[in-house]
N, C-alpha and C positions, 0 to 999 in steps of 0.2 A: 160348688160343682154340681152337675146334674147326676142324680142317681137314677139309673135305669135298671130294668130287670136284667139286661145283658151285663151291665157292670157288676151287679150282685153275683150273677152266675160266674163271671170271670174271677171275682174276688174269692169265691168259695174254692175254685180250682187252685188259685194262687196260694191260699193258706195251706192247702194240703201239700203242695209242692215245697213250701217253706218249712214243713215239719215232717220230713220223711221218716224220722225215727219215732214219730207220734209221742213226742215229749211234752207237748202242750197239754195243759190240764184237760182231762176227759178224752183226749185223742186215743189213748190206749183202748178205750171202750168203743168209741164211735168211728175212729179212723178217718175223720173228716168226711164221712159218707153222708150223702143226702138221699132221702127217699125219692122214688120216681115221681115225676109230675103227676098231678091229678088230671083225669080226663074231664072234658067239659060236662059230660052227663053226670058224673059224680058231683061236680061243683054245683050244677043246676039242682040236683036232688037235695044237696045240703041246704042251699038257699031256700028251696021250697019247704023243706022239713022245718026249718027254723024261722020261716017267714021274714027273711032279710035278704039284702043284696050285699055281698062282700064289696069292700072298696075296690075300685078298678085296679089299682096298683097291686094290691094283695092277691086279687083274683089272677092277674097276669103272672105273678110270682108262682102261685100254686100250679097254674096250668103250664108254665114254660120252664120253671127251674126245679122246684121240688115241693113235695107235699110233706114237709117236715124233714128232720134229720139233725145233723150237728148244728149248733148255734143256739142262740143268736149272739153270744158273747165271744170274747177273745179274738177280735179282729173282724167279725161279721157284723 
């Protein structure tokens, strides 16, 4: 199956809905929450500072879904 940024974002929401009592390991702490997406200026500054280009898929994830948060295990 094709994994897209949108499908990952949908899976994050789904996992949170499937665990309303936050019984899944770690959920009592993070509550299935994701950090807000990174803005393009911050991503460009990171790439400049470190002299690299993030892979396109990862860049899209950071810019459109979340800049960190719960995961990447237990269903993500």
